[in-house]
C-alpha positions in Angstrom: 82.0 -41.9 19.2 78.5 -40.9 21.0 77.8 -43.3 23.9 74.1 -44.5 23.6 72.5 -45.6 27.1 69.6 -47.3 28.1 67.7 -48.4 31.0 64.0 -49.4 31.6 61.1 -49.1 34.3 57.5 -48.8 34.6 57.3 -45.0 35.9 54.2 -45.4 37.8 53.6 -42.8 39.8 56.7 -41.3 38.9 58.7 -39.8 41.8 62.4 -38.4 42.9 64.2 -42.1 42.5 62.8 -42.1 38.8 64.3 -38.9 38.5 67.6 -39.8 39.9 67.9 -42.6 38.1 67.6 -41.0 34.5 69.3 -37.9 35.9 72.4 -40.2 36.8 71.8 -42.4 33.5 72.4 -39.2 31.4 75.5 -37.7 32.9 77.1 -41.6 32.2 75.9 -41.2 28.2 75.4 -39.1 25.1 71.9 -40.4 24.1 70.5 -41.6 26.8 67.1 -44.4 26.1 64.2 -45.4 28.3 62.2 -48.2 28.1 58.8 -47.8 29.1 57.0 -51.2 30.3 53.7 -51.4 28.8 50.5 -52.0 31.1 50.1 -55.6 29.9 53.7 -56.4 30.8 53.7 -54.9 34.1 50.2 -56.5 34.5 51.6 -60.1 34.0 55.1 -59.6 35.4 54.4 -57.3 38.6 50.4 -58.8 38.9 49.7 -54.8 38.9 47.6 -52.3 36.7 50.2 -49.5 36.3 47.9 -46.7 38.1 49.1 -44.4 35.3 47.9 -45.5 31.5 51.3 -46.3 29.5 51.1 -43.4 27.0 50.9 -40.7 30.0 54.0 -42.7 31.4 55.5 -42.6 28.2 54.6 -38.7 27.5 55.9 -37.8 31.5 59.4 -39.6 30.8 59.7 -38.4 27.4 59.6 -34.1 28.9 61.9 -34.8 31.0 65.2 -32.5 29.7 67.8 -35.9 30.5 65.7 -38.3 28.2 66.4 -38.3 24.3 64.1 -41.2 23.2 61.3 -43.4 24.8 60.6 -46.8 23.5 58.4 -49.0 24.6 59.7 -52.4 26.5 57.0 -55.1 25.6 59.1 -58.1 27.3 62.2 -58.3 29.1 64.3 -59.5 26.8 67.6 -57.1 27.1 69.1 -58.5 23.8 66.0 -57.8 21.7 66.7 -54.3 23.1 70.4 -54.5 22.1 69.7 -56.0 18.8 66.9 -53.0 18.4 68.5 -50.4 20.1 72.4 -50.9 20.1 73.2 -49.1 23.6 76.8 -48.6 24.6 75.6 -48.8 28.3 72.6 -50.2 30.3 71.6 -48.8 34.0 69.7 -50.8 36.6 69.0 -50.4 40.3 71.6 -51.6 43.0 68.9 -53.5 44.5 69.6 -56.2 41.5 73.6 -56.5 41.7 74.7 -59.4 42.4 71.6 -61.7 41.4 72.3 -64.5 39.1 70.0 -62.8 36.5 72.4 -59.7 36.3 75.5 -61.6 36.7 74.6 -63.2 33.9 73.3 -60.0 32.2 77.3 -59.1 33.0 78.7 -62.0 31.3 76.7 -62.1 28.2 76.7 -58.3 27.7 80.2 -58.0 28.2 80.9 -60.2 24.8 79.3 -57.5 22.9 80.6 -54.8 24.8 77.6 -53.4 26.8 78.4 -52.2 30.3 75.7 -52.2 32.8 76.3 -49.6 35.5 74.3 -49.9 39.2 72.7 -46.6 40.5 71.7 -46.6 44.1 67.6 -47.6 44.8 66.0 -44.9 46.3 64.9 -46.8 49.4 62.8 -43.8 51.1 60.2 -43.4 48.1 59.4 -46.1 45.9 56.1 -46.6 43.3 55.2 -49.5 46.1 55.4 -47.4 48.8 53.0 -44.5 47.4 50.5 -47.4 46.3 50.4 -49.0 49.7 49.3 -45.1 51.1 46.8 -44.6 48.1 45.1 -47.9 48.9 44.5 -46.6 52.6 42.8 -43.4 51.9 
């Protein structure tokens, strides 16, 4: 039986941390689906307009050999995503591990057989740090 994996992100200013997550996720499933946050969702939730436009971010992630499918992420409702995509595993950065939000997700998703795997967050490189450096130039 084919294992379907799912992860999401803005994937703005694509960097090695993004690539590491996608590579690692692809090793944990047979079919990797990546949700790309829309510009509107990023602006609404993070208060930041992505530097790279949504369609270009979709195209970049879709071109990565570890990724099998790319979908828009228009909200943070993980169960809506699961209802639409029926993934078996969800991948997220370990900076969320132990948070109330993700402890609840672990309980809720275990009821439908979805495993949540946490990957190490790349501390030395992030879109936020890149954005800060660019703003100083």
